[in-house]
C-alpha positions as CSV (number, residue, x, y, z in Angstrom):
1,M,0.0,0.0,0.0
2,S,1.3,3.4,-0.9
3,Q,0.9,6.2,1.5
4,E,2.0,9.8,1.0
5,L,2.3,12.2,3.9
6,I,0.7,15.6,3.6
7,I,3.2,18.0,5.3
8,D,2.8,21.8,5.5
9,K,6.2,23.1,6.5
10,N,4.6,26.5,7.4
11,L,2.9,25.0,10.5
12,S,4.2,25.2,14.0
13,D,5.8,22.1,15.5
14,E,2.7,21.4,17.6
15,E,0.5,21.7,14.5
16,L,2.9,19.4,12.6
17,Y,2.7,16.8,15.3
18,K,-1.1,16.9,15.4
19,S,-1.2,16.5,11.6
20,L,1.4,13.7,11.7
21,Q,-0.5,11.8,14.5
22,S,-3.7,11.6,12.4
23,Q,-1.7,10.4,9.4
24,I,0.3,7.8,11.3
25,E,-3.0,6.3,12.6
26,H,-3.6,5.4,8.9
27,L,0.0,4.7,7.9
28,I,0.6,2.0,10.5
29,S,-1.4,-1.2,10.5
30,S,-1.5,-4.1,13.0
31,D,-1.9,-6.4,10.0
32,E,1.6,-5.7,8.8
33,P,4.9,-6.7,10.3
34,V,6.1,-4.6,13.3
35,I,9.3,-3.7,11.5
36,S,7.4,-2.2,8.6
37,G,5.4,0.0,11.0
38,L,8.5,1.1,12.8
39,S,10.3,1.9,9.6
40,N,7.5,4.0,8.2
41,F,7.2,5.8,11.6
42,T,10.8,6.9,11.5
43,S,10.5,7.9,7.9
44,A,7.3,10.0,8.6
45,L,9.1,11.8,11.5
46,K,12.2,12.6,9.4
47,Q,10.1,13.8,6.4
48,T,7.9,16.0,8.7
49,F,10.6,17.9,10.6
50,N,13.6,19.6,9.0
51,K,15.3,19.8,12.4
52,I,15.7,16.0,12.6
53,S,19.0,14.8,11.3
54,W,18.5,11.2,12.6
55,V,15.6,9.3,14.0
56,G,15.4,5.7,15.0
57,F,14.8,3.0,17.5
58,Y,17.1,1.1,19.8
59,I,15.6,-2.1,21.0
60,R,16.5,-3.7,24.3
61,K,17.8,-7.1,24.9
62,K,19.0,-7.7,28.5
63,D,21.5,-5.0,29.4
64,F,22.0,-3.6,25.9
65,L,20.1,-1.5,23.3
66,Y,20.5,-2.7,19.7
67,L,19.9,-0.5,16.6
68,G,16.5,-0.9,15.0
69,P,14.7,0.8,12.1
70,F,16.0,4.3,11.5
71,Q,16.4,7.2,9.1
72,G,19.7,9.1,8.8
73,N,23.4,8.4,8.7
74,T,24.8,5.1,9.9
75,A,24.7,4.7,13.6
76,C,26.1,3.0,16.7
77,T,24.7,-0.6,16.7
78,I,25.0,-1.4,20.4
79,I,24.6,0.8,23.5
80,K,24.9,-0.5,27.1
81,I,21.9,0.4,29.4
82,G,23.0,3.4,31.5
83,N,25.5,4.7,28.8
84,G,24.9,7.8,26.7
85,V,21.6,9.5,26.3
86,C,19.7,6.4,25.0
87,G,21.1,4.1,27.7
88,T,20.4,6.7,30.4
89,S,16.8,7.1,29.2
90,A,16.3,3.4,29.3
91,K,17.8,3.1,32.8
92,E,15.8,6.0,34.2
93,K,12.6,5.1,32.3
94,E,12.2,8.8,31.4
95,T,12.4,11.1,28.4
96,I,15.6,13.0,28.2
97,I,16.0,16.3,26.3
98,V,19.6,17.4,25.6
99,E,20.1,20.9,24.3
100,D,23.9,20.4,23.8
101,V,25.2,16.9,23.5
102,D,28.7,18.0,24.3
103,K,27.5,18.9,27.8
104,F,25.9,15.5,28.5
105,P,28.2,13.4,30.6
106,G,29.1,10.2,28.7
107,H,27.4,11.2,25.4
108,I,28.0,8.7,22.7
109,A,28.8,10.5,19.4
110,C,27.5,8.2,16.7
111,D,27.3,11.2,14.4
112,S,29.9,13.9,15.2
113,G,27.5,16.5,13.6
114,S,24.8,16.0,16.2
115,K,24.2,19.0,18.5
116,S,21.0,18.1,20.4
117,E,18.9,15.1,21.1
118,I,15.7,13.8,22.6
119,V,15.2,10.2,23.7
120,V,11.8,8.7,24.6
121,P,11.6,5.3,26.4
122,I,9.0,2.8,25.2
123,I,7.7,1.0,28.3
124,I,5.7,-2.1,28.1
125,D,4.6,-3.9,31.3
126,N,6.8,-1.5,33.3
127,E,9.9,-2.6,31.4
128,V,11.8,-0.6,28.8
129,W,11.3,-2.4,25.5
130,A,13.1,0.2,23.4
131,V,13.9,3.9,23.0
132,L,13.0,6.4,20.3
133,D,16.0,8.6,19.6
134,L,16.0,11.8,17.6
135,D,19.1,13.9,16.9
136,S,19.5,17.4,15.3
137,Y,22.5,19.3,13.8
138,E,21.2,22.4,15.6
139,Y,21.5,23.2,19.3
140,S,18.3,23.2,21.5
141,S,16.1,21.7,18.7
142,F,13.9,19.8,21.1
143,N,11.6,21.0,23.9
144,E,8.5,20.1,25.9
145,T,6.3,20.2,22.8
146,D,8.4,17.5,21.3
147,K,8.4,15.5,24.5
148,I,4.5,15.7,24.8
149,Y,3.8,14.7,21.2
150,L,6.6,12.1,20.8
151,T,5.2,10.5,23.9
152,K,1.7,10.5,22.3
153,L,3.1,9.0,19.1
154,V,4.9,6.3,21.1
155,E,1.6,5.5,22.8
156,L,-0.1,5.3,19.4
157,L,2.6,2.9,18.2
158,K,1.9,0.7,21.3
159,E,-1.8,0.7,20.5
160,K,-1.3,-0.2,16.8
161,L,1.6,-2.7,17.0
162,D,2.5,-5.6,19.2
163,L,6.0,-4.3,19.8
164,T,7.0,-7.4,21.7
165,K,6.9,-9.4,18.5
166,L,10.1,-7.6,17.3
167,Q,12.9,-9.4,19.1
168,I,16.6,-9.0,18.9
169,I,18.0,-12.6,18.6
């Protein structure tokens, strides 16, 4: 099935998120493989927001996060829980917004051009299943609006897809 996003780059971030949310509801189907839904989800975010240089999932297996579907430059493939922004988000089970990655203790520079980042944990049955990671080549790109709407989009993903079916072997 072909699906084209309708994106008005003149909208505010909040309006873009609202538009994207309604489109993702139709873009992702529980009848299709989970990896397909996650792949289109990352693509939709990257297409919608010019500020995003990289967006993707890191999927948890035991004490590590492994690279999942993403859009952007090549990336780190394994991150230990507790390390970097992604590992810290997974350990703390909370969203982390970093205005300047060089000021985050232990930041892992997968892309030396990254300047800011937001990581949203995906929690299922009180356990972190994965994290959604977004990077930008600009400082202070992400804020509370991003946190609110990315959290809503993650909840939509959890409703539409059985994320536990995508396992790192």
